[in-house]
N, C-alpha and C positions, 0 to 999 in steps of 0.2 A: 504493500500500500504506500509505503514511504517513497519508493523510487518512482512509482507512477505519478504521485502528486508533484514531485520535483520536476519530472518531465513535462507534466501538464502546465506547470507554472512557466517553465522555460519556453515552451511553445507559445504561450500567450504573450510573453515578453518579446520574443522574436517577431511574432506576427504584428504586434503593436509598433515595433521599431520599423518594420517593413512599410506599414502604412504611413508612418510619420516621415520616413525617408522619401517615399513617393510624393507626398505633399510638399516637402521642402524642395525637391527637384523641380516640381511643377512651378513653384513660386520663383525659383531661380531662373526659369525661362522667361518670366514676365519682363524683366529688364531688357533682354535682347529683343523681344518682340516690340516693346515700346520704342526702342531705338529705330527699328525698321519702320514703324508707323510714323515716327517723327520725320525720318528721312524721306519717306514717300510723300508726306504732307508738304515738306519743304520743296521737293522737286515738282510737285503738282501746282501748288499755289504760288510759286514764284513766276509762273507764266501768267500772262494777261487773260482776262475772261474771254476775249475773242479767240485767242490761240487755243484755250482749253475747249471752247465750244466747237471749234473747227477741226479738232484732232480726228485723224482717220481711225477707223476701226483697226484694232491690233497694234496701234502705235504704243510707244513707251509711255506716253501721257495717259492713255487709257489703262495701261497696266498699273500705273501708280494709283489711278482712281479705283481700280478693282482692289488693290491692296488696302487702300484707305477704307473701303467699305467692308472688307472681310476681317482685317486684323482686330478691330475692337471686339468682335464676338469671340475670337480666339483668345484674346486677353482675358475677357471675363470668364471664359470657360476654365482657363488655367488657374485663375485666382479662386474661383468658387470651388472647383473640384479639388484643387490643391488644399484649400482650407478644410474641405469636407474630409479628405483623407487624413489630414493631421488630427482632426477631431475624432475620427474613427479610431485612429491609433491610440489616442489618449483613452478613449472609451474602452478599448480592448484591454489596455494595460490596467485600468481601474477594475474591470471585470475580473481579470486574473488575480488582482490583489484581493478582491472580494471572495473569490473561490478559495484562495489560500487562507483567508481569515475564517471561512466556514469550516475548512478542514482542520484548523488548529485544535479545536477541542478533542477531536478524534485522535489526533497524534499525541496530544498531552495524555489522554486516557491510556494509550498504548505504552507510553513512557512510564507512567505511574504503575501500570500492571507489571512491567518488567522488574521494577524495584521491589 
């Protein structure tokens, strides 16, 4: 019983650190995407309104516009899902601690019986 409970707690701890690591990794990608978005906005809005409106289909200017429209949703996805994964990791760790605390009286009973 003792070895199983230790393995169970270790699995919960590793699982929680896995979720927390995923969340931190997703949040670390946000800065890079924000730089891409700012660069695309700078390259797009530096042109006059007439040049932007007369841009041909498939041109670099339209590619910047597509980036400007798509990156904010990607940024919010990384932020929200990353935060959710970090919260999930903390929840799993707390649940593992709760399980360990619930098992504590049984382990103490076994220790007292051995004496």
